C-alpha positions as CSV (number, residue, x, y, z in Angstrom):
1,X,0.0,0.0,0.0
2,X,1.3,3.5,-0.8
3,X,1.8,5.9,2.1
4,X,-1.4,7.7,1.1
5,X,-3.5,4.4,1.2
6,X,-3.6,3.3,-2.4
7,X,-3.2,-0.3,-3.5
8,X,-3.5,0.3,-7.2
9,X,-3.5,3.2,-9.6
10,X,-6.7,4.2,-11.4
11,X,-6.0,1.7,-14.1
12,X,-5.6,-1.2,-11.6
13,X,-1.8,-1.3,-11.9
14,X,0.4,-1.4,-8.8
15,X,1.7,2.1,-9.4
16,X,4.8,3.7,-11.0
17,X,5.8,3.9,-14.6
18,X,6.1,0.2,-14.9
19,X,2.9,-0.6,-13.1
20,X,4.7,-2.5,-10.3
21,X,5.9,0.1,-7.8
22,X,4.0,-1.3,-4.9
23,X,5.5,-4.8,-5.4
24,X,9.2,-3.9,-6.0
25,X,10.0,-4.5,-2.4
26,X,9.4,-8.2,-2.9
27,X,12.2,-8.4,-5.6
28,X,14.9,-6.9,-3.4
29,X,18.1,-9.0,-3.2
30,X,20.6,-8.7,-0.4
31,X,24.4,-8.2,-0.8
32,X,24.8,-12.0,-1.4
33,X,22.3,-11.8,-4.3
34,X,19.8,-13.8,-2.3
35,X,16.3,-12.6,-1.2
36,X,16.3,-10.3,1.8
37,X,15.4,-12.0,5.1
38,X,12.0,-10.2,5.3
39,X,11.1,-11.2,1.8
40,X,12.0,-14.8,2.4
41,X,10.0,-14.7,5.7
42,X,6.9,-13.4,4.0
43,X,7.2,-15.9,1.1
44,X,7.5,-18.7,3.7
45,X,4.3,-17.4,5.4
46,X,2.5,-17.2,2.1
47,X,3.5,-20.7,1.1
48,X,2.3,-22.0,4.5
49,X,-1.2,-20.9,4.0
50,X,-3.9,-23.4,3.3
51,X,-6.4,-21.5,1.2
52,X,-7.1,-18.1,-0.4
53,X,-10.3,-16.0,-0.2
54,X,-10.2,-13.6,-3.1
55,X,-12.6,-11.0,-4.3
56,X,-14.1,-11.5,-7.7
57,X,-12.5,-8.5,-9.2
58,X,-9.1,-9.5,-7.9
59,X,-9.6,-13.2,-8.9
60,X,-10.6,-12.2,-12.5
61,X,-7.8,-9.6,-12.9
62,X,-5.4,-12.4,-11.9
63,X,-7.2,-15.0,-14.1
64,X,-7.7,-16.9,-10.8
65,X,-3.9,-17.4,-10.6
66,X,-4.2,-20.0,-13.4
67,X,-6.7,-22.1,-11.4
68,X,-4.9,-22.3,-8.1
69,X,-2.8,-20.1,-5.9
70,X,0.4,-22.0,-5.7
71,X,-1.6,-25.2,-5.3
72,X,-4.1,-23.7,-2.8
73,X,-7.9,-23.7,-3.3
74,X,-9.4,-20.3,-4.0
75,X,-12.8,-19.2,-2.7
76,X,-14.5,-16.3,-4.4
77,X,-17.6,-14.7,-2.7
78,X,-19.9,-13.4,-5.5
79,X,-23.5,-12.9,-6.3
80,X,-23.0,-13.9,-9.9
81,X,-21.9,-17.3,-11.3
82,X,-18.3,-17.7,-12.4
83,X,-17.1,-17.2,-15.9
84,X,-16.3,-20.1,-18.2
85,X,-12.6,-20.5,-17.1
86,X,-13.4,-20.7,-13.4
87,X,-16.5,-22.8,-14.0
88,X,-15.0,-25.5,-16.2
89,X,-11.2,-25.2,-16.2
90,X,-10.3,-24.4,-12.6
91,X,-11.4,-27.2,-10.2
92,X,-9.7,-25.5,-7.2
93,X,-11.7,-22.3,-7.7
94,X,-15.0,-22.2,-5.8
95,X,-17.5,-19.4,-6.2
96,X,-19.6,-18.9,-3.0
97,X,-22.9,-17.2,-3.4
98,X,-24.2,-17.1,0.2
99,X,-22.0,-14.4,1.7
100,X,-18.6,-13.6,3.0
101,X,-19.1,-15.6,6.2
102,X,-19.8,-18.8,4.3
103,X,-16.9,-18.1,1.9
104,X,-14.5,-17.7,4.9
105,X,-16.0,-20.8,6.6
106,X,-15.4,-22.9,3.5
107,X,-11.9,-21.5,3.1
108,X,-11.0,-22.2,6.7
109,X,-12.4,-25.8,6.4
110,X,-10.2,-26.3,3.3
111,X,-7.2,-24.8,5.1
112,X,-7.4,-27.0,8.1
113,X,-5.0,-25.6,10.8
114,X,-3.3,-23.3,8.3
115,X,-4.0,-19.6,7.5
116,X,-6.5,-18.3,5.0
117,X,-5.1,-15.4,3.0
118,X,-7.5,-12.7,1.8
119,X,-6.9,-11.0,-1.5
120,X,-8.7,-7.9,-2.7
121,X,-9.7,-4.6,-1.0
122,X,-13.4,-5.0,-1.2
123,X,-13.3,-8.6,0.1
124,X,-11.0,-7.6,2.9
125,X,-13.3,-4.8,3.9
126,X,-16.3,-7.1,4.0
127,X,-14.4,-9.7,6.0
128,X,-13.4,-7.1,8.5
129,X,-17.0,-5.9,8.8
130,X,-18.3,-9.4,9.2
131,X,-15.8,-10.2,11.9
132,X,-14.2,-13.1,10.1
133,X,-10.8,-11.6,9.6
134,X,-8.5,-11.8,12.6
135,X,-5.3,-10.2,11.2
136,X,-4.2,-7.6,8.6
137,X,-0.8,-7.3,7.1
138,X,0.2,-4.1,5.4
139,X,3.4,-3.6,3.3
140,X,3.7,0.2,3.5
141,X,5.7,1.5,0.5
142,X,7.4,4.9,0.7
143,X,5.6,6.4,-2.2
144,X,2.6,8.8,-2.6
145,X,0.5,7.7,-5.6
146,X,-2.0,10.5,-5.2
147,X,-4.9,8.6,-6.7
148,X,-6.3,5.2,-7.5
149,X,-7.9,2.5,-5.4
150,X,-7.7,2.6,-1.7
151,X,-7.4,-0.4,0.6
152,X,-9.8,0.8,3.2
153,X,-12.0,3.2,1.3
154,X,-15.3,2.6,2.9
155,X,-15.9,0.8,6.2
156,X,-19.2,0.8,8.0
157,X,-17.7,1.4,11.4
158,X,-14.4,2.0,13.2
159,X,-12.3,-1.1,13.6
160,X,-9.6,-1.2,16.3
161,X,-6.3,-2.9,15.5
162,X,-3.4,-4.0,17.7
163,X,0.2,-4.0,16.3
164,X,1.6,-7.5,16.4
165,X,4.8,-7.1,14.4
166,X,6.8,-4.4,12.5
167,X,9.6,-5.1,10.2
168,X,11.3,-2.0,8.7
169,X,13.4,-2.1,5.6
170,X,14.5,0.6,3.2
171,X,11.9,-0.6,0.6
172,X,8.9,-1.0,2.9
173,X,7.6,-1.1,6.4
174,X,5.8,-4.3,7.0
175,X,3.1,-4.1,9.7
176,X,1.0,-6.9,11.0
177,X,-2.1,-6.1,13.0
178,X,-4.5,-8.2,15.1
179,X,-8.1,-7.2,14.7
180,X,-9.6,-6.4,18.1
181,X,-13.1,-8.0,18.2
């Protein structure tokens, strides 16, 4: 997320001239040419997840990650049926039509004792409001985009968060919050 709260520019790119400014921190190599310690740590956490809950817009923009998210099942809350690729070609993609609570319950069941990762601003907002999201991780990038799509644009009420972890690097400040229910 940019310092001014944007997760994408107005054209759904991730900022900057190359459209990737908000993700450049993940490509940083250390002096040895290897991934930086924080990047490796985050990738390990992402790989340890058991399922993904993704908003329809995000899932479609990413072409449902080719049918799985690194082998993980993907659950998409939506009021409309999936398009042809997701319906017939992606057996690990499940469209859930009976609400965010049901979508999260199905994702948690599929994940077992592992985490469910949430992708997409709108879906993250709805999960927060429904009380089914227990943590939020922000990768805060030192750039001001000035316009675009905000991560927390419209919430129905104030939501208290508790800082769990902060990792500061020159490329980004990574903050994990626990949602106070």
